[in-house]
C-alpha positions as CSV (number, residue, x, y, z in Angstrom):
1,M,0.0,0.0,0.0
2,N,1.3,3.5,-0.9
3,V,0.8,5.4,2.4
4,R,2.1,8.7,0.9
5,R,-0.5,8.6,-1.8
6,L,-3.3,7.7,0.6
7,I,-2.7,10.6,3.0
8,P,-3.4,13.4,0.5
9,T,-6.4,11.5,-0.7
10,A,-7.8,11.3,2.8
11,V,-7.1,15.0,3.3
12,A,-8.9,15.9,0.0
13,A,-11.8,13.8,1.0
14,G,-12.0,15.5,4.3
15,A,-11.9,18.9,2.7
16,V,-14.8,18.0,0.4
17,A,-16.8,16.7,3.4
18,L,-16.1,19.9,5.2
19,G,-17.2,21.9,2.2
20,L,-20.4,20.0,1.9
21,M,-21.1,20.5,5.6
22,A,-20.5,24.2,5.2
23,V,-23.0,24.4,2.3
24,S,-25.5,22.3,4.2
25,A,-25.1,24.5,7.2
26,C,-25.5,27.6,5.1
27,S,-28.7,26.2,3.5
28,S,-30.1,25.3,6.9
29,S,-29.3,28.8,8.2
30,N,-31.0,30.4,5.2
31,A,-34.1,28.2,5.7
32,A,-34.1,28.8,9.4
33,D,-34.1,32.6,9.0
34,G,-37.6,32.4,7.4
35,G,-36.6,34.5,4.4
36,R,-35.3,37.4,6.4
37,N,-32.2,39.5,6.2
38,G,-31.8,40.6,9.8
39,D,-35.0,42.3,10.7
40,K,-36.0,42.8,7.1
41,L,-38.1,40.6,4.8
42,K,-36.0,39.2,1.9
43,V,-37.9,40.2,-1.3
44,V,-36.8,39.0,-4.8
45,A,-38.4,40.9,-7.7
46,S,-38.2,39.5,-11.3
47,F,-37.6,42.8,-13.1
48,Y,-37.8,46.6,-12.6
49,P,-41.6,47.2,-12.5
50,M,-41.9,44.6,-9.8
51,Q,-38.8,45.9,-8.0
52,Y,-40.3,49.4,-7.9
53,L,-43.5,48.1,-6.3
54,A,-41.6,46.1,-3.7
55,E,-39.4,49.0,-2.8
56,Q,-42.2,51.6,-2.6
57,I,-44.6,49.5,-0.6
58,G,-42.1,47.5,1.4
59,G,-40.2,50.6,2.5
60,D,-37.8,50.1,5.4
61,H,-39.1,46.7,6.3
62,V,-37.9,44.8,3.2
63,S,-34.5,44.0,1.5
64,V,-35.2,44.0,-2.2
65,S,-33.0,42.4,-4.9
66,T,-33.9,42.0,-8.6
67,L,-33.2,39.1,-10.9
68,T,-32.8,41.4,-13.9
69,E,-29.8,43.7,-13.7
70,P,-30.0,47.3,-15.1
71,G,-29.5,47.4,-18.8
72,V,-30.4,43.7,-19.4
73,E,-33.3,43.0,-21.8
74,P,-35.6,41.0,-19.5
75,H,-37.5,38.8,-21.9
76,D,-34.7,36.4,-22.6
77,L,-33.1,36.4,-19.2
78,E,-31.4,33.2,-18.2
79,L,-30.8,32.7,-14.5
80,K,-27.5,31.9,-12.9
81,P,-27.2,29.3,-10.1
82,R,-26.7,32.0,-7.5
83,Q,-30.0,33.6,-8.6
84,T,-31.9,30.3,-8.4
85,A,-30.5,29.8,-4.8
86,E,-31.6,33.4,-4.0
87,L,-35.2,32.4,-5.0
88,N,-35.1,29.5,-2.5
89,E,-33.9,31.8,0.3
90,A,-36.5,34.6,-0.3
91,G,-39.3,35.3,2.1
92,Y,-41.3,36.9,-0.7
93,I,-41.1,36.7,-4.5
94,L,-42.8,39.2,-6.8
95,Y,-42.9,38.5,-10.5
96,L,-45.1,38.9,-13.6
97,K,-45.8,35.6,-15.3
98,G,-45.5,35.7,-19.1
99,I,-42.6,38.1,-19.4
100,Q,-39.7,35.9,-18.6
101,P,-40.1,32.1,-19.3
102,A,-36.9,31.1,-17.5
103,V,-37.9,33.1,-14.4
104,D,-41.4,31.6,-14.4
105,K,-40.0,28.1,-14.4
106,A,-37.5,28.8,-11.6
107,I,-40.1,30.4,-9.4
108,A,-42.5,27.5,-9.9
109,Q,-39.7,25.2,-8.5
110,S,-38.8,27.6,-5.7
111,E,-39.3,26.7,-2.1
112,A,-40.3,30.2,-1.1
113,K,-43.5,30.5,0.9
114,N,-44.8,33.7,-0.6
115,K,-44.8,33.8,-4.4
116,I,-46.9,36.6,-5.9
117,D,-47.7,36.7,-9.6
118,A,-48.7,40.3,-10.5
119,A,-50.7,39.0,-13.5
120,T,-53.3,37.6,-11.0
121,L,-53.8,41.0,-9.4
122,T,-55.5,42.6,-12.4
123,K,-57.2,41.5,-15.6
124,L,-55.0,40.8,-18.6
125,E,-56.2,41.6,-22.1
126,H,-55.4,40.7,-25.6
127,H,-53.7,43.3,-27.9
128,G,-52.3,42.9,-31.3
129,T,-49.0,41.0,-31.4
130,E,-48.2,41.7,-35.0
131,G,-48.4,45.4,-34.5
132,G,-51.8,46.7,-35.6
133,H,-54.1,48.8,-33.5
134,S,-54.3,48.1,-29.8
135,H,-58.0,47.4,-30.0
136,E,-57.7,43.9,-31.4
137,E,-60.6,41.4,-31.0
138,P,-60.3,39.3,-27.9
139,G,-58.6,36.0,-28.5
140,H,-56.4,37.4,-31.3
141,D,-53.4,35.3,-30.3
142,E,-52.3,33.3,-33.3
143,H,-48.9,35.0,-33.1
144,A,-48.5,34.2,-29.4
145,H,-45.2,32.9,-28.2
146,E,-43.7,31.8,-24.9
147,G,-42.7,35.3,-23.9
148,E,-46.3,36.5,-23.8
149,G,-48.9,36.2,-21.0
150,E,-51.4,33.4,-20.5
151,A,-53.0,32.3,-23.8
152,G,-51.3,35.1,-25.7
153,A,-52.5,37.9,-23.3
154,D,-50.5,41.1,-23.2
155,P,-48.4,41.1,-20.0
156,H,-47.3,44.8,-20.1
157,I,-49.8,45.9,-17.4
158,W,-47.4,48.3,-15.7
159,L,-47.6,50.8,-18.6
160,D,-51.2,51.6,-17.6
161,P,-51.1,53.5,-14.3
162,V,-54.6,52.3,-13.5
163,K,-53.8,48.6,-13.9
164,Y,-50.5,49.2,-12.1
165,S,-52.4,50.7,-9.3
166,E,-54.6,47.6,-9.0
167,V,-51.4,45.5,-8.9
168,A,-50.0,47.8,-6.2
169,K,-53.0,47.3,-4.0
170,G,-52.7,43.5,-4.4
171,V,-49.0,43.6,-3.5
172,G,-49.7,45.7,-0.5
173,K,-52.3,43.2,0.9
174,S,-50.0,40.2,0.2
175,L,-47.1,41.9,2.1
176,E,-49.5,42.6,5.0
177,K,-50.2,38.8,5.2
178,A,-46.5,37.8,4.6
179,D,-45.3,40.2,7.3
180,P,-48.2,41.1,9.6
181,D,-46.0,42.8,12.2
182,H,-45.6,45.7,9.7
183,A,-49.0,45.6,8.1
184,A,-49.9,49.1,9.0
185,D,-46.8,50.5,7.3
186,Y,-47.4,48.4,4.2
187,K,-51.0,49.8,3.9
188,K,-49.7,53.4,4.4
189,N,-47.1,53.0,1.8
190,T,-49.5,51.4,-0.6
191,D,-52.0,54.3,-0.2
192,A,-49.1,56.7,-0.9
193,L,-48.1,54.9,-4.1
194,V,-51.7,54.6,-5.3
195,K,-52.1,58.4,-4.9
196,K,-49.0,58.9,-7.1
197,L,-50.4,56.6,-9.7
198,D,-53.7,58.3,-9.6
199,G,-52.0,61.6,-10.3
200,L,-50.1,60.1,-13.2
201,N,-53.3,58.8,-14.7
202,T,-54.9,62.2,-14.4
203,A,-51.8,63.8,-16.1
204,Y,-52.1,61.3,-19.0
205,Q,-55.9,61.8,-19.3
206,Q,-55.6,65.6,-19.5
207,G,-52.4,65.6,-21.5
208,L,-53.6,63.4,-24.3
209,K,-57.3,64.5,-24.4
210,N,-56.9,66.8,-27.5
211,T,-54.3,65.7,-30.1
212,T,-53.8,66.1,-33.8
213,T,-53.5,62.4,-34.3
214,K,-54.2,59.4,-32.1
215,T,-51.7,57.0,-33.8
216,F,-48.2,56.3,-32.7
217,I,-45.6,53.9,-34.2
218,T,-43.3,52.1,-31.8
219,T,-40.7,49.3,-32.3
220,H,-42.0,47.1,-29.4
221,S,-45.8,46.6,-29.0
222,A,-45.7,47.1,-25.3
223,F,-48.1,50.0,-25.1
224,G,-51.4,48.3,-25.8
225,Y,-52.8,49.0,-22.3
226,L,-51.7,52.6,-22.3
227,A,-53.2,53.1,-25.8
228,E,-56.5,51.6,-24.8
229,R,-56.6,53.6,-21.6
230,Y,-56.2,57.0,-23.3
231,G,-57.9,56.4,-26.6
232,L,-54.8,56.0,-28.7
233,D,-53.8,53.6,-31.5
234,Q,-50.5,51.8,-31.1
235,E,-48.9,50.6,-34.3
236,G,-46.0,48.2,-33.5
237,I,-43.2,47.5,-35.9
238,A,-42.5,44.3,-34.0
239,G,-44.9,42.4,-31.9
240,L,-44.8,41.9,-28.1
241,D,-41.3,40.4,-28.5
242,P,-38.9,43.4,-28.9
243,E,-36.4,41.3,-30.8
244,S,-38.8,40.0,-33.6
245,E,-38.3,41.4,-37.1
246,P,-41.1,42.9,-39.1
247,S,-42.0,41.6,-42.6
248,P,-41.6,43.8,-45.7
249,A,-45.3,43.9,-46.0
250,R,-45.6,45.2,-42.4
251,I,-43.1,48.0,-43.2
252,R,-45.1,49.0,-46.3
253,E,-48.3,49.0,-44.2
254,L,-46.7,51.2,-41.6
255,Q,-45.6,53.7,-44.3
256,D,-49.2,53.9,-45.5
257,I,-50.6,54.3,-41.9
258,A,-48.0,57.1,-41.2
259,E,-49.2,59.0,-44.2
260,K,-52.9,58.5,-43.6
261,D,-52.9,59.2,-39.9
262,K,-50.5,62.1,-40.0
263,V,-47.9,60.3,-37.8
264,T,-44.9,62.4,-37.1
265,T,-42.6,60.1,-35.0
266,V,-41.3,56.6,-34.9
267,F,-40.6,55.6,-31.3
268,F,-37.8,53.3,-30.2
269,E,-36.7,52.1,-26.7
270,T,-33.6,52.1,-24.6
271,L,-32.9,48.3,-24.1
272,A,-33.4,47.1,-27.7
273,S,-32.0,48.0,-31.1
274,D,-33.2,51.2,-32.7
275,K,-32.1,50.2,-36.2
276,T,-35.5,49.3,-37.7
277,A,-37.1,52.4,-36.2
278,K,-34.5,54.7,-37.7
279,T,-34.7,53.0,-41.1
280,L,-38.5,53.3,-41.2
281,A,-38.3,56.9,-40.1
282,K,-35.7,57.7,-42.7
283,D,-37.7,56.0,-45.5
284,T,-40.9,57.9,-44.5
285,G,-39.4,61.3,-43.6
286,L,-40.4,60.9,-39.9
287,K,-38.7,61.9,-36.7
288,T,-37.6,59.4,-34.0
289,D,-37.9,59.6,-30.2
290,V,-37.8,57.4,-27.2
291,L,-40.9,55.8,-25.7
292,D,-39.6,53.7,-22.8
293,P,-41.4,50.4,-21.9
294,L,-39.8,50.7,-18.5
295,E,-38.5,47.1,-18.3
296,G,-35.3,48.5,-16.7
297,I,-33.7,51.7,-15.5
298,T,-30.3,52.7,-16.9
299,D,-28.2,55.8,-17.3
300,K,-30.0,56.3,-20.6
301,S,-33.4,56.3,-19.1
302,Q,-35.3,59.6,-19.2
303,G,-35.8,59.6,-15.4
304,R,-34.6,58.0,-12.2
305,D,-37.7,55.9,-11.5
306,Y,-41.0,54.7,-12.8
307,I,-42.9,57.9,-12.2
308,E,-40.3,60.1,-13.8
309,V,-39.9,57.9,-16.9
310,M,-43.7,57.7,-17.3
311,K,-43.8,61.5,-17.2
312,S,-41.1,61.6,-19.9
313,N,-43.1,59.2,-22.0
314,L,-46.2,61.4,-21.7
315,A,-44.2,64.4,-22.8
316,A,-42.9,62.4,-25.8
317,L,-46.4,61.3,-26.8
318,Q,-47.8,64.8,-26.5
319,K,-45.1,66.2,-28.8
320,A,-45.5,63.4,-31.3
321,L,-49.3,63.4,-31.3
322,G,-49.6,67.2,-31.5
323,A,-51.3,67.7,-28.1
324,K,-53.1,71.0,-27.7
């Protein structure tokens, strides 16, 4: 027997065992803390619109992290092992089913006690996924893909302040149940946020009441709820997927629509390519501007948070639509 070879092997085996014990102890510790970071509830949000709700409503009683880092296009996010572990350690998960397939799958497998799907807190609707006006007939989902909501429903509810407010109320109630010791503060914070969103809704109603045209063209058909809420017509170059390419026939159709409806501007966004929008604008003699779907906040965002960016979007729409 080679004793010298056996000793390092035994040492290595011992090190592995110790490592496994450490991981096990860490996992046990995380499970034992009940999803808390000190005296704060550990909240994991899937992407920015959910993160904003958690931070605004949770306030000082929550520790919020997000699965989607700033600048990352959320639809095609793939989770790292560390993020999957983070979901298991969370005391509360807030996500929006239908936006991020990989996230939906990981959350379904998570051991977290409180998993809140924002899509269940309001009513989802069907909007055109091939562009077209936002007032599509219900059930128009033949172009649906896995990045959309249930049965092809449009998941972009946060771009309608009224629907976002409904979600905020539901999040507030769920946090009260998850952390009853701080229920009064969660209710107070929810009321404050709802008041801000009510003010934003009023600003949109008044700001878009009288316009030269009701039609706007955008690369990503994310604004169906917003268009429907304020009597506008969204014409998307792409569908609900910001990375999909329009057909030549769709481009020709948009050129005709732009001329007929007196469209002045083609909108693009901060997290996806602006190439198609700029090409269409150049070919039709239109201007370009940013209309942010608010899937993430970066240094390029026209504001520091949800409310500020939504106000920037309103100003851009007023300018493009000829608001009076």
